[in-house]
C-alpha positions in Angstrom: 129.2 -35.4 53.7 129.6 -38.9 55.0 126.7 -40.6 53.5 127.5 -38.7 50.2 131.2 -40.2 50.4 129.5 -43.7 51.4 127.4 -43.5 48.1 130.3 -42.5 46.0 132.0 -45.4 47.0 129.0 -47.9 46.3 128.2 -46.5 43.4 131.7 -47.2 42.1 132.4 -50.5 43.8 131.6 -52.2 40.5 133.2 -49.7 38.5 132.9 -51.2 35.1 128.7 -51.8 35.5 128.4 -48.6 36.8 130.0 -47.0 33.8 128.3 -49.2 31.3 124.9 -48.1 33.3 126.2 -44.3 32.8 127.1 -44.4 29.4 123.6 -46.0 28.8 122.2 -43.2 30.5 124.0 -40.6 28.6 123.2 -42.2 25.0 119.4 -42.1 26.2 119.1 -38.9 27.4 121.0 -37.4 24.9 118.7 -39.0 22.0 116.0 -38.0 23.9 117.1 -34.4 24.0 117.8 -34.6 20.2 114.2 -36.0 19.4 112.4 -33.6 21.3 114.5 -30.5 19.8 113.7 -31.9 16.3 110.1 -32.1 17.2 110.5 -28.7 18.6 112.2 -27.4 15.3 109.4 -28.9 13.3 106.8 -26.5 15.1 109.2 -23.5 15.3 107.5 -22.1 12.1 104.3 -21.9 14.2 105.5 -20.6 17.1 107.0 -17.8 15.6 103.8 -16.8 14.0 102.0 -13.4 14.8 98.3 -13.5 16.2 98.2 -10.0 14.1 98.2 -11.5 10.7 95.9 -13.7 8.6 96.9 -15.7 5.5 94.1 -15.6 2.5 95.0 -18.4 -0.3 92.9 -19.9 -2.8 89.9 -22.1 -1.7 90.8 -24.7 -3.9 94.6 -25.5 -3.4 97.7 -23.3 -2.3 99.1 -24.0 -5.7 95.9 -22.2 -7.5 96.8 -18.4 -7.6 94.5 -15.4 -6.5 94.3 -12.2 -8.9 95.7 -8.9 -7.7 92.6 -7.1 -8.0 91.8 -8.8 -4.5 94.2 -6.3 -2.8 92.3 -3.3 -2.7 89.0 -5.0 -1.3 91.1 -6.8 1.2 91.7 -3.2 2.3 88.5 -2.0 2.6 87.4 -4.8 5.1 86.6 -3.8 8.8 89.4 -4.6 10.9 92.0 -5.0 8.2 95.3 -2.3 8.7 97.6 -3.6 6.2 98.2 -6.1 3.1 100.7 -7.6 1.1 101.1 -10.6 -1.0 104.0 -13.3 -1.9 104.8 -15.7 -4.4 106.7 -18.8 -3.9 109.5 -18.7 -6.1 111.6 -21.8 -6.0 114.9 -21.3 -8.1 118.3 -23.5 -7.3 121.5 -22.1 -6.3 124.0 -24.1 -8.2 122.7 -27.5 -7.3 119.4 -29.1 -5.9 121.2 -29.4 -2.8 121.5 -25.8 -2.0 117.5 -25.5 -1.5 116.2 -22.6 0.7 112.9 -20.5 1.0 112.8 -17.8 -1.7 109.5 -15.5 -2.0 108.6 -12.5 -4.4 107.2 -10.0 -2.4 106.1 -6.7 -2.5 108.7 -4.9 -0.3 107.1 -1.8 1.2 104.1 -3.6 2.7 105.5 -6.8 3.2 108.1 -5.5 5.9 105.9 -3.6 7.4 104.1 -6.5 8.0 107.3 -8.6 9.3 109.0 -6.4 12.0 110.9 -9.5 12.8 113.1 -9.4 9.9 115.5 -6.4 11.0 117.1 -4.4 8.5 118.8 -0.9 8.9 116.9 1.7 7.0 119.9 2.2 4.2 119.3 -1.3 3.4 115.9 -1.1 3.3 115.6 1.4 1.3 118.0 0.1 -1.6 116.1 -2.7 -1.8 112.8 -1.1 -2.4 114.4 0.8 -5.0 116.1 -1.9 -6.9 113.9 -4.5 -8.9 116.9 -6.8 -9.4 117.4 -6.5 -5.3 117.3 -9.2 -3.4 117.7 -9.8 0.7 118.4 -12.5 2.5 118.7 -14.0 6.4 121.6 -13.6 8.2 122.0 -17.6 8.5 121.5 -17.8 5.1 124.3 -15.2 4.0 126.6 -17.0 6.2 126.2 -20.6 4.6 127.3 -19.5 1.1 129.5 -16.4 2.3 127.4 -14.0 0.7 127.9 -10.1 1.1 125.7 -6.7 0.4 126.8 -5.8 -3.3 127.0 -9.9 -4.1 125.5 -10.7 -7.4 123.4 -14.2 -6.7 122.2 -16.3 -9.5 119.3 -18.7 -9.6 118.1 -21.1 -12.0 114.2 -21.0 -12.4 112.0 -24.1 -11.6 108.7 -22.6 -11.9 109.9 -19.7 -13.7 112.3 -20.7 -15.9 115.5 -18.9 -17.2 118.7 -17.6 -15.4 117.8 -14.9 -13.1 120.7 -12.6 -11.2 120.0 -10.9 -8.3 121.9 -8.2 -6.2 122.2 -8.7 -2.3 120.7 -5.2 -0.8 120.4 -6.4 2.3 121.2 -9.0 5.3 118.2 -9.2 7.6 118.5 -10.3 11.3 115.8 -12.2 13.5 114.1 -10.4 16.3 114.7 -13.4 18.5 115.8 -16.8 18.1 112.8 -18.0 16.6 113.1 -16.0 13.6 113.8 -18.0 10.4 117.3 -16.4 9.0 117.2 -18.8 6.2 114.9 -17.1 3.8 115.7 -14.8 0.5 113.2 -12.2 -0.9 112.8 -10.7 -4.1 110.6 -8.2 -5.8 107.2 -9.5 -7.0 107.1 -6.5 -9.3 110.1 -8.2 -11.4 108.8 -11.5 -11.4 105.2 -10.0 -12.8 106.8 -8.0 -15.5 108.7 -11.1 -16.8 105.6 -13.2 -16.9 103.7 -10.7 -18.8 106.5 -10.2 -21.1 106.4 -14.1 -21.9 102.7 -15.1 -21.1 100.8 -11.8 -21.1 98.7 -10.0 -18.8 96.4 -12.5 -17.4 99.2 -14.7 -15.5 101.2 -11.6 -14.5 98.8 -10.4 -12.4 98.7 -12.9 -9.9 99.4 -13.9 -6.5 100.3 -17.3 -4.5 99.1 -15.6 -1.0 97.9 -12.9 0.5 99.1 -11.5 4.0 96.7 -9.7 5.8 97.3 -7.4 9.2 94.6 -6.7 11.5 94.1 -4.4 14.5 92.8 -6.5 16.9 93.7 -10.5 17.4 90.5 -11.3 19.2 88.3 -10.1 16.0 90.3 -12.5 13.5 87.3 -15.3 13.3 84.7 -12.4 12.5 87.4 -10.5 10.1 88.7 -14.0 8.1 84.6 -14.5 7.7 84.3 -11.3 6.0 86.8 -11.7 3.7 86.0 -15.2 2.6 82.4 -13.5 2.2 83.7 -10.9 0.1 84.6 -13.1 -2.4 82.6 -16.1 -2.0 80.5 -17.1 -5.6 83.5 -15.1 -7.5 86.3 -17.1 -9.7 88.8 -16.7 -6.9 86.9 -18.0 -3.7 89.4 -17.4 -0.7 90.3 -19.3 2.3 91.2 -17.2 5.2 92.9 -18.7 8.5 95.3 -17.0 11.1 98.9 -17.1 10.3 99.0 -20.1 13.1 96.5 -21.9 11.4 98.0 -21.5 8.1 101.5 -22.9 9.4 99.9 -25.9 11.3 98.4 -26.6 8.0 101.9 -27.8 6.7 102.9 -29.5 9.8 99.8 -31.8 9.8 101.0 -33.2 7.3 103.7 -34.4 8.9 102.1 -35.5 11.9 102.3 -39.5 12.0 106.1 -38.7 11.4 106.4 -36.6 14.8 104.2 -38.6 16.8 106.4 -41.5 15.9 109.6 -39.4 17.0 108.1 -38.9 20.6 107.0 -42.2 21.0 110.6 -43.1 19.9 112.0 -40.5 22.5 109.6 -41.9 25.6 110.4 -45.8 24.7 114.0 -45.0 24.7 113.6 -43.8 28.7 111.8 -46.5 29.0 114.5 -49.0 28.1 117.4 -47.2 29.8 114.8 -47.3 33.1 114.5 -51.1 32.9 118.5 -51.4 32.2 119.1 -49.5 35.2 116.7 -51.3 37.3 118.3 -54.3 36.8 121.7 -52.4 37.7 120.4 -51.8 40.9 118.7 -54.8 41.9 121.9 -56.8 41.0 123.8 -54.3 43.3 121.0 -55.3 46.2 121.3 -58.9 45.8 125.1 -58.7 46.0 124.7 -56.5 49.2 122.3 -58.4 51.0 124.5 -59.2 54.0 125.4 -55.8 54.1 121.8 -54.3 54.6 121.4 -57.4 57.3 124.3 -56.1 59.1 123.4 -52.5 58.9 119.8 -53.6 60.4 121.3 -55.6 63.1 123.4 -52.6 64.2 120.3 -50.6 65.0 120.3 -48.8 61.3 116.6 -48.1 60.6 114.9 -49.5 57.5 114.9 -45.8 55.7 118.8 -45.7 55.9 119.2 -48.7 54.1 116.6 -47.3 51.4 118.7 -44.0 51.5 121.8 -45.9 50.4 119.7 -48.0 47.7 117.8 -44.8 46.1 120.9 -42.4 46.6 123.4 -44.6 44.9 120.3 -45.3 42.2 120.0 -41.1 41.8 123.6 -40.3 42.2 124.4 -42.6 38.8 121.3 -41.6 37.1 122.4 -37.9 37.8 125.7 -37.8 37.1 124.3 -40.2 33.6 121.7 -37.8 32.8 124.2 -34.5 33.8 126.5 -35.7 31.2 123.5 -36.5 28.4 122.6 -33.0 28.9 126.0 -31.5 28.0 126.2 -33.7 25.1 122.9 -32.7 23.4 124.5 -29.3 22.7 126.7 -30.6 20.2 124.8 -33.4 19.0 122.4 -30.9 17.8 124.8 -29.1 16.5 126.3 -31.7 14.3 122.8 -32.7 13.4 121.4 -29.4 12.2 125.3 -28.6 9.9 124.0 -32.0 8.1 120.2 -31.4 7.9 120.8 -27.9 6.1 117.9 -25.6 5.5 115.3 -28.5 6.6 115.3 -26.9 10.2 115.8 -23.0 9.7 115.4 -22.7 13.5 117.3 -25.4 15.6 118.0 -25.1 19.2 117.9 -26.9 22.6 115.4 -25.3 24.6 115.0 -24.8 28.4 111.9 -26.8 28.2 114.1 -30.0 26.4 116.4 -29.5 29.4 114.2 -29.7 32.5 112.4 -32.9 30.6 115.6 -34.4 30.4 116.7 -33.7 34.1 113.0 -35.0 35.2 113.3 -37.9 32.8 116.9 -39.1 34.5 114.9 -38.5 38.0 112.7 -40.5 37.2 115.0 -43.1 36.0 116.6 -43.2 39.4 113.8 -43.5 41.4 111.6 -45.9 39.7 115.2 -48.1 39.4 115.7 -47.9 43.2 111.8 -48.1 44.0 111.8 -52.1 44.1 115.6 -53.0 45.8 114.6 -50.9 48.4 111.2 -51.9 49.2 112.6 -55.4 48.9 116.0 -54.7 51.1 114.0 -52.9 54.1 111.8 -55.7 54.6 114.8 -58.1 54.5 115.1 -60.6 57.9 118.2 -60.2 59.5 118.5 -63.9 60.2 117.9 -64.5 56.8 120.3 -61.8 55.3 123.3 -63.1 57.9 122.9 -66.6 56.6 123.5 -65.3 52.8 127.3 -64.5 54.4 127.5 -68.4 54.4 
């Protein structure tokens, strides 16, 4: 207790300098946490994937569709226990700023493949029966104030015209990693509209197939079997795990993610240098005090404890405040970003990294002045008074 009071008095002997150093620490630690959370949010879709799902798309590009006739042949592949499909809809709700993902799906089979989208039985059946029905995530419904039974009008982009949907259900995610900002509509309604306008050849096409497998460890063999089944056909396929499919999108922004991670560590290095300079100044000012302590018989390790303890105290207080500020900062950021990050939360790992960063800053900043002061000559130190 005596040592702690001494450290506290020493730390705030020069209040302005200590407070400015702590402000720098708060800014650095909170910025580090926010940037780490952004990186985590970018990978949230990858973390939420299932090892029992595969994605089959056109081998040329995702923009090329696949025929609906592939579905029956996919079901015949050994190891496949379920098949569904989806098309990107891409409608606009009031204005382009209100972006959110929209997929035309086959309701019964798709929802069976995604148990993490939790609906009541009544909502599920109402959606399956109504071709004009739609289902949205809880966060998306809260964003626009939608309730079950509301009519939602979208302006088509890929599929021109005004499309009206009746909201039949609001799903909740199984856990915090589940995207609750999506909208699902009926693929069959989309197909019938295309058939009426363009003929049956374009109507019976899907964007991707979702395939459920019984044994996750057989994913490579099942993927190869699927692609071999359609090899040399007019619509060859590329099948991969859902995680690999999501990583394909993330890799498009890999350079940005690396830059964000680099900036987060550079921030810590900068505040480490600032903190080290503060502790070096403090040690030089107290040169005579440390010499006096050694003259009175205090061992060198006591001087080390004073300097390291003071540095860790300042770093700990600044780090704790920075960690606390990360939460409202993240909340403000996600509100400004809208649906860009469907899942955005400060993880336990990020908090541990922030605490570790504060600890490292405190230790590194104290290392040189503590070593220097522990080796100071008593006569030279006392002479510094004069």
